[in-house]
PyMOL Python script that loads the backbone (N, CA, C, O; Angstrom):
from pymol import cmd

cmd.read_pdbstr("""\
ATOM      1  N   MET A   1     -34.770  92.302  52.262  1.00  0.00           N
ATOM      2  CA  MET A   1     -34.434  93.877  51.866  1.00  0.00           C
ATOM      3  C   MET A   1     -35.165  94.358  52.828  1.00  0.00           C
ATOM      4  O   MET A   1     -36.371  94.579  52.942  1.00  0.00           O
ATOM      5  N   ARG A   2     -34.263  94.486  53.499  1.00  0.00           N
ATOM      6  CA  ARG A   2     -34.205  95.895  54.204  1.00  0.00           C
ATOM      7  C   ARG A   2     -34.973  97.097  54.043  1.00  0.00           C
ATOM      8  O   ARG A   2     -34.438  97.682  53.101  1.00  0.00           O
ATOM      9  N   ILE A   3     -35.714  97.618  54.361  1.00  0.00           N
ATOM     10  CA  ILE A   3     -36.048  99.184  54.081  1.00  0.00           C
ATOM     11  C   ILE A   3     -35.875 100.364  55.600  1.00  0.00           C
ATOM     12  O   ILE A   3     -36.661  99.998  56.474  1.00  0.00           O
ATOM     13  N   ASP A   4     -35.122 101.502  55.991  1.00  0.00           N
ATOM     14  CA  ASP A   4     -34.934 101.833  56.306  1.00  0.00           C
ATOM     15  C   ASP A   4     -35.541 103.799  55.807  1.00  0.00           C
ATOM     16  O   ASP A   4     -35.346 104.558  54.857  1.00  0.00           O
ATOM     17  N   VAL A   5     -36.147 103.837  56.841  1.00  0.00           N
ATOM     18  CA  VAL A   5     -37.319 105.172  56.497  1.00  0.00           C
ATOM     19  C   VAL A   5     -36.674 105.756  57.611  1.00  0.00           C
ATOM     20  O   VAL A   5     -36.530 105.311  58.750  1.00  0.00           O
ATOM     21  N   TYR A   6     -36.185 107.182  56.933  1.00  0.00           N
ATOM     22  CA  TYR A   6     -35.834 108.230  57.942  1.00  0.00           C
ATOM     23  C   TYR A   6     -36.990 109.102  58.625  1.00  0.00           C
ATOM     24  O   TYR A   6     -38.007 108.441  58.411  1.00  0.00           O
ATOM     25  N   ILE A   7     -37.317 110.140  59.270  1.00  0.00           N
ATOM     26  CA  ILE A   7     -37.879 111.116  59.238  1.00  0.00           C
ATOM     27  C   ILE A   7     -37.773 112.298  58.480  1.00  0.00           C
ATOM     28  O   ILE A   7     -36.762 112.813  58.002  1.00  0.00           O
ATOM     29  N   GLY A   8     -38.964 112.667  58.432  1.00  0.00           N
ATOM     30  CA  GLY A   8     -39.250 114.157  57.001  1.00  0.00           C
ATOM     31  C   GLY A   8     -38.453 113.736  55.673  1.00  0.00           C
ATOM     32  O   GLY A   8     -37.999 114.483  54.806  1.00  0.00           O
ATOM     33  N   ASN A   9     -38.398 112.035  55.767  1.00  0.00           N
ATOM     34  CA  ASN A   9     -38.520 112.036  54.625  1.00  0.00           C
ATOM     35  C   ASN A   9     -39.826 112.353  53.527  1.00  0.00           C
ATOM     36  O   ASN A   9     -40.916 112.145  54.061  1.00  0.00           O
ATOM     37  N   PRO A  10     -39.896 112.749  52.303  1.00  0.00           N
ATOM     38  CA  PRO A  10     -41.201 112.365  51.207  1.00  0.00           C
ATOM     39  C   PRO A  10     -42.318 111.199  50.730  1.00  0.00           C
ATOM     40  O   PRO A  10     -43.356 111.065  50.082  1.00  0.00           O
ATOM     41  N   ILE A  11     -41.280 110.415  51.575  1.00  0.00           N
ATOM     42  CA  ILE A  11     -42.237 109.084  49.863  1.00  0.00           C
ATOM     43  C   ILE A  11     -43.723 108.246  51.064  1.00  0.00           C
ATOM     44  O   ILE A  11     -44.926 108.157  50.819  1.00  0.00           O
ATOM     45  N   ILE A  12     -42.839 107.721  52.468  1.00  0.00           N
ATOM     46  CA  ILE A  12     -43.670 107.315  53.089  1.00  0.00           C
ATOM     47  C   ILE A  12     -44.817 108.588  54.536  1.00  0.00           C
ATOM     48  O   ILE A  12     -44.481 109.665  55.029  1.00  0.00           O
ATOM     49  N   ALA A  13     -45.461 108.179  54.638  1.00  0.00           N
ATOM     50  CA  ALA A  13     -46.008 109.087  55.432  1.00  0.00           C
ATOM     51  C   ALA A  13     -46.823 108.483  56.876  1.00  0.00           C
ATOM     52  O   ALA A  13     -46.952 108.949  58.008  1.00  0.00           O
ATOM     53  N   THR A  14     -47.573 106.435  55.807  1.00  0.00           N
ATOM     54  CA  THR A  14     -48.099 106.666  56.805  1.00  0.00           C
ATOM     55  C   THR A  14     -48.340 105.150  56.816  1.00  0.00           C
ATOM     56  O   THR A  14     -49.171 104.778  55.988  1.00  0.00           O
ATOM     57  N   GLN A  15     -47.588 103.859  57.854  1.00  0.00           N
ATOM     58  CA  GLN A  15     -47.520 102.200  57.615  1.00  0.00           C
ATOM     59  C   GLN A  15     -48.141 101.712  56.499  1.00  0.00           C
ATOM     60  O   GLN A  15     -47.933 100.627  55.957  1.00  0.00           O
ATOM     61  N   GLN A  16     -49.138 102.813  56.091  1.00  0.00           N
ATOM     62  CA  GLN A  16     -49.598 101.598  54.518  1.00  0.00           C
ATOM     63  C   GLN A  16     -48.759 102.053  53.524  1.00  0.00           C
ATOM     64  O   GLN A  16     -48.234 101.369  52.646  1.00  0.00           O
ATOM     65  N   ASP A  17     -48.638 103.436  53.731  1.00  0.00           N
ATOM     66  CA  ASP A  17     -47.686 103.866  52.087  1.00  0.00           C
ATOM     67  C   ASP A  17     -46.044 102.923  52.239  1.00  0.00           C
ATOM     68  O   ASP A  17     -45.527 102.798  51.129  1.00  0.00           O
ATOM     69  N   TYR A  18     -45.228 102.296  53.368  1.00  0.00           N
ATOM     70  CA  TYR A  18     -44.311 101.674  54.355  1.00  0.00           C
ATOM     71  C   TYR A  18     -45.108  99.930  52.959  1.00  0.00           C
ATOM     72  O   TYR A  18     -44.656 100.015  51.817  1.00  0.00           O
ATOM     73  N   TYR A  19     -45.873  98.972  53.152  1.00  0.00           N
ATOM     74  CA  TYR A  19     -46.197  98.898  53.228  1.00  0.00           C
ATOM     75  C   TYR A  19     -46.156  98.054  51.659  1.00  0.00           C
ATOM     76  O   TYR A  19     -45.609  97.019  51.279  1.00  0.00           O
ATOM     77  N   GLU A  20     -47.303  99.397  50.799  1.00  0.00           N
ATOM     78  CA  GLU A  20     -46.996  99.132  49.439  1.00  0.00           C
ATOM     79  C   GLU A  20     -45.780  99.326  48.654  1.00  0.00           C
ATOM     80  O   GLU A  20     -45.531  98.640  47.663  1.00  0.00           O
ATOM     81  N   LEU A  21     -45.018 100.258  49.092  1.00  0.00           N
ATOM     82  CA  LEU A  21     -43.826 100.300  48.944  1.00  0.00           C
ATOM     83  C   LEU A  21     -42.772  99.430  49.022  1.00  0.00           C
ATOM     84  O   LEU A  21     -41.828  99.317  48.241  1.00  0.00           O
ATOM     85  N   GLU A  22     -43.097  98.597  50.405  1.00  0.00           N
ATOM     86  CA  GLU A  22     -41.773  97.173  50.182  1.00  0.00           C
ATOM     87  C   GLU A  22     -42.860  96.440  49.353  1.00  0.00           C
ATOM     88  O   GLU A  22     -42.289  95.886  48.413  1.00  0.00           O
ATOM     89  N   GLU A  23     -44.856  96.101  49.304  1.00  0.00           N
ATOM     90  CA  GLU A  23     -44.618  94.991  48.434  1.00  0.00           C
ATOM     91  C   GLU A  23     -44.782  95.496  46.727  1.00  0.00           C
ATOM     92  O   GLU A  23     -45.259  94.679  45.940  1.00  0.00           O
ATOM     93  N   LEU A  24     -44.354  96.890  46.227  1.00  0.00           N
ATOM     94  CA  LEU A  24     -43.563  96.944  45.510  1.00  0.00           C
ATOM     95  C   LEU A  24     -42.479  96.514  44.512  1.00  0.00           C
ATOM     96  O   LEU A  24     -42.294  96.201  43.336  1.00  0.00           O
ATOM     97  N   LEU A  25     -41.528  96.791  46.379  1.00  0.00           N
ATOM     98  CA  LEU A  25     -39.787  96.878  45.278  1.00  0.00           C
ATOM     99  C   LEU A  25     -39.385  95.106  45.317  1.00  0.00           C
ATOM    100  O   LEU A  25     -38.508  94.528  44.673  1.00  0.00           O
ATOM    101  N   HIS A  26     -40.602  94.397  46.546  1.00  0.00           N
ATOM    102  CA  HIS A  26     -40.075  93.232  45.922  1.00  0.00           C
ATOM    103  C   HIS A  26     -40.691  92.446  45.579  1.00  0.00           C
ATOM    104  O   HIS A  26     -40.677  91.310  46.054  1.00  0.00           O
ATOM    105  N   GLU A  27     -41.806  93.048  44.135  1.00  0.00           N
ATOM    106  CA  GLU A  27     -42.164  92.902  42.970  1.00  0.00           C
ATOM    107  C   GLU A  27     -40.699  92.837  41.820  1.00  0.00           C
ATOM    108  O   GLU A  27     -40.181  91.947  41.145  1.00  0.00           O
ATOM    109  N   VAL A  28     -40.498  93.915  41.998  1.00  0.00           N
ATOM    110  CA  VAL A  28     -39.707  94.360  41.033  1.00  0.00           C
ATOM    111  C   VAL A  28     -38.422  93.756  41.596  1.00  0.00           C
ATOM    112  O   VAL A  28     -38.018  93.245  40.551  1.00  0.00           O
ATOM    113  N   GLU A  29     -37.119  93.328  42.873  1.00  0.00           N
ATOM    114  CA  GLU A  29     -36.026  92.592  42.629  1.00  0.00           C
ATOM    115  C   GLU A  29     -36.190  92.058  43.876  1.00  0.00           C
ATOM    116  O   GLU A  29     -35.618  92.707  44.752  1.00  0.00           O
ATOM    117  N   PRO A  30     -37.011  90.719  44.386  1.00  0.00           N
ATOM    118  CA  PRO A  30     -36.804  90.416  45.541  1.00  0.00           C
ATOM    119  C   PRO A  30     -35.727  90.216  45.945  1.00  0.00           C
ATOM    120  O   PRO A  30     -35.731  89.423  46.887  1.00  0.00           O
ATOM    121  N   ASP A  31     -34.612  90.638  45.615  1.00  0.00           N
ATOM    122  CA  ASP A  31     -33.121  89.827  46.230  1.00  0.00           C
ATOM    123  C   ASP A  31     -32.786  91.262  46.624  1.00  0.00           C
ATOM    124  O   ASP A  31     -31.725  91.409  47.230  1.00  0.00           O
ATOM    125  N   CYS A  32     -33.690  92.582  46.321  1.00  0.00           N
ATOM    126  CA  CYS A  32     -32.298  93.692  46.677  1.00  0.00           C
ATOM    127  C   CYS A  32     -32.141  94.000  48.063  1.00  0.00           C
ATOM    128  O   CYS A  32     -33.119  94.187  48.786  1.00  0.00           O
ATOM    129  N   HIS A  33     -31.292  94.046  48.358  1.00  0.00           N
ATOM    130  CA  HIS A  33     -30.012  94.458  49.736  1.00  0.00           C
ATOM    131  C   HIS A  33     -30.561  95.812  50.886  1.00  0.00           C
ATOM    132  O   HIS A  33     -30.609  95.553  52.089  1.00  0.00           O
ATOM    133  N   SER A  34     -30.859  96.900  50.494  1.00  0.00           N
ATOM    134  CA  SER A  34     -31.506  97.539  51.232  1.00  0.00           C
ATOM    135  C   SER A  34     -31.828  99.176  50.486  1.00  0.00           C
ATOM    136  O   SER A  34     -31.194  99.773  49.615  1.00  0.00           O
ATOM    137  N   VAL A  35     -33.235  99.613  51.337  1.00  0.00           N
ATOM    138  CA  VAL A  35     -33.294 100.585  50.196  1.00  0.00           C
ATOM    139  C   VAL A  35     -33.598 101.785  51.976  1.00  0.00           C
ATOM    140  O   VAL A  35     -34.114 101.581  53.074  1.00  0.00           O
ATOM    141  N   GLN A  36     -32.727 103.277  51.107  1.00  0.00           N
ATOM    142  CA  GLN A  36     -32.685 103.994  52.411  1.00  0.00           C
ATOM    143  C   GLN A  36     -33.484 105.602  52.231  1.00  0.00           C
ATOM    144  O   GLN A  36     -32.696 106.469  51.854  1.00  0.00           O
ATOM    145  N   LEU A  37     -35.019 106.109  52.470  1.00  0.00           N
ATOM    146  CA  LEU A  37     -35.217 106.929  52.336  1.00  0.00           C
ATOM    147  C   LEU A  37     -35.117 107.757  53.375  1.00  0.00           C
ATOM    148  O   LEU A  37     -35.682 107.575  54.454  1.00  0.00           O
ATOM    149  N   ARG A  38     -33.919 109.321  52.907  1.00  0.00           N
ATOM    150  CA  ARG A  38     -33.124 110.086  53.700  1.00  0.00           C
ATOM    151  C   ARG A  38     -34.336 110.857  53.400  1.00  0.00           C
ATOM    152  O   ARG A  38     -35.286 110.547  52.681  1.00  0.00           O
ATOM    153  N   GLN A  39     -34.118 111.953  54.110  1.00  0.00           N
ATOM    154  CA  GLN A  39     -35.060 114.052  54.023  1.00  0.00           C
ATOM    155  C   GLN A  39     -34.535 113.590  52.407  1.00  0.00           C
ATOM    156  O   GLN A  39     -35.389 113.017  51.731  1.00  0.00           O
ATOM    157  N   GLU A  40     -32.844 113.875  51.625  1.00  0.00           N
ATOM    158  CA  GLU A  40     -32.712 114.752  50.516  1.00  0.00           C
ATOM    159  C   GLU A  40     -32.302 113.689  49.646  1.00  0.00           C
ATOM    160  O   GLU A  40     -31.661 114.022  48.648  1.00  0.00           O
ATOM    161  N   ARG A  41     -32.611 112.160  49.878  1.00  0.00           N
ATOM    162  CA  ARG A  41     -32.059 111.490  48.886  1.00  0.00           C
ATOM    163  C   ARG A  41     -31.992 109.995  49.292  1.00  0.00           C
ATOM    164  O   ARG A  41     -31.506 109.656  50.371  1.00  0.00           O
ATOM    165  N   LEU A  42     -32.626 108.881  48.162  1.00  0.00           N
ATOM    166  CA  LEU A  42     -32.988 108.111  48.015  1.00  0.00           C
ATOM    167  C   LEU A  42     -31.544 107.395  47.791  1.00  0.00           C
ATOM    168  O   LEU A  42     -30.784 107.949  46.997  1.00  0.00           O
ATOM    169  N   ILE A  43     -31.146 106.300  48.383  1.00  0.00           N
ATOM    170  CA  ILE A  43     -29.836 105.202  48.985  1.00  0.00           C
ATOM    171  C   ILE A  43     -31.060 103.546  48.177  1.00  0.00           C
ATOM    172  O   ILE A  43     -32.166 103.217  48.606  1.00  0.00           O
ATOM    173  N   ILE A  44     -30.266 102.872  46.963  1.00  0.00           N
ATOM    174  CA  ILE A  44     -30.252 101.796  47.168  1.00  0.00           C
ATOM    175  C   ILE A  44     -29.458 101.346  46.968  1.00  0.00           C
ATOM    176  O   ILE A  44     -28.625 101.904  46.254  1.00  0.00           O
ATOM    177  N   GLU A  45     -29.144  99.538  47.682  1.00  0.00           N
ATOM    178  CA  GLU A  45     -28.448  99.036  47.446  1.00  0.00           C
ATOM    179  C   GLU A  45     -28.045  97.742  46.787  1.00  0.00           C
ATOM    180  O   GLU A  45     -27.538  96.968  47.599  1.00  0.00           O
ATOM    181  N   ASN A  46     -28.106  97.364  45.788  1.00  0.00           N
ATOM    182  CA  ASN A  46     -28.856  95.976  44.990  1.00  0.00           C
ATOM    183  C   ASN A  46     -27.630  95.273  44.521  1.00  0.00           C
ATOM    184  O   ASN A  46     -28.154  94.195  44.239  1.00  0.00           O
ATOM    185  N   LEU A  47     -26.494  95.133  44.264  1.00  0.00           N
ATOM    186  CA  LEU A  47     -25.581  94.738  43.141  1.00  0.00           C
ATOM    187  C   LEU A  47     -24.181  95.193  43.734  1.00  0.00           C
ATOM    188  O   LEU A  47     -23.223  94.563  44.184  1.00  0.00           O
ATOM    189  N   SER A  48     -24.525  96.920  43.502  1.00  0.00           N
ATOM    190  CA  SER A  48     -23.467  98.606  43.503  1.00  0.00           C
ATOM    191  C   SER A  48     -24.632  98.797  44.412  1.00  0.00           C
ATOM    192  O   SER A  48     -25.511  98.029  44.803  1.00  0.00           O
ATOM    193  N   CYS A  49     -24.284 100.477  44.703  1.00  0.00           N
ATOM    194  CA  CYS A  49     -25.901 101.068  45.361  1.00  0.00           C
ATOM    195  C   CYS A  49     -24.939 102.773  45.238  1.00  0.00           C
ATOM    196  O   CYS A  49     -23.803 103.247  45.232  1.00  0.00           O
ATOM    197  N   ARG A  50     -26.728 103.222  45.138  1.00  0.00           N
ATOM    198  CA  ARG A  50     -26.378 104.221  43.958  1.00  0.00           C
ATOM    199  C   ARG A  50     -27.989 105.030  45.250  1.00  0.00           C
ATOM    200  O   ARG A  50     -28.858 104.818  46.097  1.00  0.00           O
ATOM    201  N   THR A  51     -27.350 105.887  44.464  1.00  0.00           N
ATOM    202  CA  THR A  51     -27.622 107.640  45.185  1.00  0.00           C
ATOM    203  C   THR A  51     -28.391 107.667  44.498  1.00  0.00           C
ATOM    204  O   THR A  51     -28.403 106.749  43.677  1.00  0.00           O
ATOM    205  N   PHE A  52     -29.764 108.998  44.403  1.00  0.00           N
ATOM    206  CA  PHE A  52     -30.728 109.423  43.901  1.00  0.00           C
ATOM    207  C   PHE A  52     -31.084 111.058  44.435  1.00  0.00           C
ATOM    208  O   PHE A  52     -31.091 110.942  45.660  1.00  0.00           O
ATOM    209  N   HIS A  53     -31.257 111.915  44.240  1.00  0.00           N
ATOM    210  CA  HIS A  53     -31.610 113.236  44.311  1.00  0.00           C
ATOM    211  C   HIS A  53     -33.443 112.692  44.041  1.00  0.00           C
ATOM    212  O   HIS A  53     -33.827 112.019  43.085  1.00  0.00           O
ATOM    213  N   TYR A  54     -34.280 113.196  45.128  1.00  0.00           N
ATOM    214  CA  TYR A  54     -35.483 113.239  45.292  1.00  0.00           C
ATOM    215  C   TYR A  54     -36.199 114.073  44.161  1.00  0.00           C
ATOM    216  O   TYR A  54     -35.740 115.215  44.172  1.00  0.00           O
ATOM    217  N   PRO A  55     -36.975 113.938  43.377  1.00  0.00           N
ATOM    218  CA  PRO A  55     -37.089 114.957  42.449  1.00  0.00           C
ATOM    219  C   PRO A  55     -38.547 116.389  43.050  1.00  0.00           C
ATOM    220  O   PRO A  55     -38.750 116.393  44.264  1.00  0.00           O
ATOM    221  N   ARG A  56     -39.244 117.245  42.341  1.00  0.00           N
ATOM    222  CA  ARG A  56     -40.056 118.207  43.396  1.00  0.00           C
ATOM    223  C   ARG A  56     -41.733 117.018  43.862  1.00  0.00           C
ATOM    224  O   ARG A  56     -42.590 117.623  44.506  1.00  0.00           O
ATOM    225  N   ASN A  57     -42.007 115.719  43.567  1.00  0.00           N
ATOM    226  CA  ASN A  57     -43.291 115.500  44.082  1.00  0.00           C
ATOM    227  C   ASN A  57     -42.631 114.109  44.304  1.00  0.00           C
ATOM    228  O   ASN A  57     -42.416 114.015  43.096  1.00  0.00           O
ATOM    229  N   PRO A  58     -42.193 113.112  44.723  1.00  0.00           N
ATOM    230  CA  PRO A  58     -41.435 111.828  44.290  1.00  0.00           C
ATOM    231  C   PRO A  58     -42.827 110.834  45.337  1.00  0.00           C
ATOM    232  O   PRO A  58     -43.638 111.001  46.247  1.00  0.00           O
ATOM    233  N   THR A  59     -42.389 109.947  44.524  1.00  0.00           N
ATOM    234  CA  THR A  59     -43.741 109.022  44.522  1.00  0.00           C
ATOM    235  C   THR A  59     -43.605 107.215  44.830  1.00  0.00           C
ATOM    236  O   THR A  59     -43.525 106.428  43.887  1.00  0.00           O
ATOM    237  N   ILE A  60     -43.599 106.822  46.085  1.00  0.00           N
ATOM    238  CA  ILE A  60     -43.532 104.654  45.890  1.00  0.00           C
ATOM    239  C   ILE A  60     -43.906 104.964  43.768  1.00  0.00           C
ATOM    240  O   ILE A  60     -43.457 106.022  43.326  1.00  0.00           O
ATOM    241  N   GLN A  61     -44.429 104.313  43.067  1.00  0.00           N
ATOM    242  CA  GLN A  61     -43.637 104.358  41.815  1.00  0.00           C
ATOM    243  C   GLN A  61     -41.892 105.006  42.028  1.00  0.00           C
ATOM    244  O   GLN A  61     -40.827 104.513  42.401  1.00  0.00           O
ATOM    245  N   TRP A  62     -42.323 106.276  41.583  1.00  0.00           N
ATOM    246  CA  TRP A  62     -40.924 106.613  41.383  1.00  0.00           C
ATOM    247  C   TRP A  62     -39.681 105.979  42.457  1.00  0.00           C
ATOM    248  O   TRP A  62     -38.557 105.977  41.955  1.00  0.00           O
ATOM    249  N   VAL A  63     -39.761 105.590  43.498  1.00  0.00           N
ATOM    250  CA  VAL A  63     -38.787 104.492  44.631  1.00  0.00           C
ATOM    251  C   VAL A  63     -39.148 103.015  43.319  1.00  0.00           C
ATOM    252  O   VAL A  63     -38.379 102.091  43.053  1.00  0.00           O
ATOM    253  N   ALA A  64     -39.591 103.094  43.133  1.00  0.00           N
ATOM    254  CA  ALA A  64     -39.299 101.455  42.404  1.00  0.00           C
ATOM    255  C   ALA A  64     -39.285 101.635  41.057  1.00  0.00           C
ATOM    256  O   ALA A  64     -39.132 100.569  40.460  1.00  0.00           O
ATOM    257  N   ASP A  65     -39.401 102.720  40.263  1.00  0.00           N
ATOM    258  CA  ASP A  65     -38.777 103.173  38.233  1.00  0.00           C
ATOM    259  C   ASP A  65     -37.767 103.142  39.134  1.00  0.00           C
ATOM    260  O   ASP A  65     -37.979 102.036  39.630  1.00  0.00           O
ATOM    261  N   ARG A  66     -36.529 103.702  39.869  1.00  0.00           N
ATOM    262  CA  ARG A  66     -35.243 103.893  40.392  1.00  0.00           C
ATOM    263  C   ARG A  66     -34.832 102.738  40.311  1.00  0.00           C
ATOM    264  O   ARG A  66     -34.238 102.386  39.292  1.00  0.00           O
ATOM    265  N   LEU A  67     -35.053 101.814  41.419  1.00  0.00           N
ATOM    266  CA  LEU A  67     -34.242  99.786  41.517  1.00  0.00           C
ATOM    267  C   LEU A  67     -34.774  99.545  40.576  1.00  0.00           C
ATOM    268  O   LEU A  67     -33.918  99.939  39.784  1.00  0.00           O
ATOM    269  N   ARG A  68     -36.264  98.864  39.439  1.00  0.00           N
ATOM    270  CA  ARG A  68     -36.147  98.699  37.775  1.00  0.00           C
ATOM    271  C   ARG A  68     -35.183  99.115  37.352  1.00  0.00           C
ATOM    272  O   ARG A  68     -34.335  98.224  37.323  1.00  0.00           O
ATOM    273  N   ASN A  69     -34.818 100.055  36.979  1.00  0.00           N
ATOM    274  CA  ASN A  69     -33.601 100.952  36.507  1.00  0.00           C
ATOM    275  C   ASN A  69     -32.389 100.012  36.736  1.00  0.00           C
ATOM    276  O   ASN A  69     -32.108  99.123  35.932  1.00  0.00           O
ATOM    277  N   MET A  70     -31.706 100.240  37.831  1.00  0.00           N
ATOM    278  CA  MET A  70     -30.462  99.923  38.498  1.00  0.00           C
ATOM    279  C   MET A  70     -31.034  98.267  38.147  1.00  0.00           C
ATOM    280  O   MET A  70     -30.353  98.005  37.156  1.00  0.00           O
ATOM    281  N   VAL A  71     -31.572  97.497  38.315  1.00  0.00           N
ATOM    282  CA  VAL A  71     -31.988  95.932  38.218  1.00  0.00           C
ATOM    283  C   VAL A  71     -31.919  95.298  36.360  1.00  0.00           C
ATOM    284  O   VAL A  71     -31.481  94.210  35.986  1.00  0.00           O
ATOM    285  N   GLU A  72     -32.475  96.348  35.549  1.00  0.00           N
ATOM    286  CA  GLU A  72     -32.731  96.427  33.994  1.00  0.00           C
ATOM    287  C   GLU A  72     -30.894  96.677  33.216  1.00  0.00           C
ATOM    288  O   GLU A  72     -30.274  96.242  32.246  1.00  0.00           O
ATOM    289  N   ASN A  73     -30.639  97.649  34.385  1.00  0.00           N
ATOM    290  CA  ASN A  73     -29.068  98.158  33.517  1.00  0.00           C
ATOM    291  C   ASN A  73     -27.555  96.981  34.562  1.00  0.00           C
ATOM    292  O   ASN A  73     -26.392  97.244  34.869  1.00  0.00           O
ATOM    293  N   GLY A  74     -28.295  95.935  34.738  1.00  0.00           N
ATOM    294  CA  GLY A  74     -26.911  94.925  36.043  1.00  0.00           C
ATOM    295  C   GLY A  74     -25.961  95.883  37.125  1.00  0.00           C
ATOM    296  O   GLY A  74     -24.769  95.631  37.306  1.00  0.00           O
ATOM    297  N   LEU A  75     -26.568  96.848  37.712  1.00  0.00           N
ATOM    298  CA  LEU A  75     -26.677  97.373  38.980  1.00  0.00           C
ATOM    299  C   LEU A  75     -26.591  96.813  40.519  1.00  0.00           C
ATOM    300  O   LEU A  75     -26.741  97.586  41.466  1.00  0.00           O
TER     301      LEU A  75
END
""", "prot")
cmd.dss("prot")
cmd.show_as("cartoon", "prot")
cmd.util.cbc("prot")
cmd.orient("prot")
């Protein structure tokens, strides 16, 4: 899995945040292709590609829930 972290994203502030996200996403779907944390949106590529706009206070758990939802729906 590739995680691309762009400057100004609201999820990852420290290296520790990155490692926590990486571990959580690996638990949800170890074969996910990529996750991009951009300034205004999240892009997840699994079997398909989905874009999500961040809520007011996004968290690492929110990102994992988006991936979990995609996996459960076969996306």
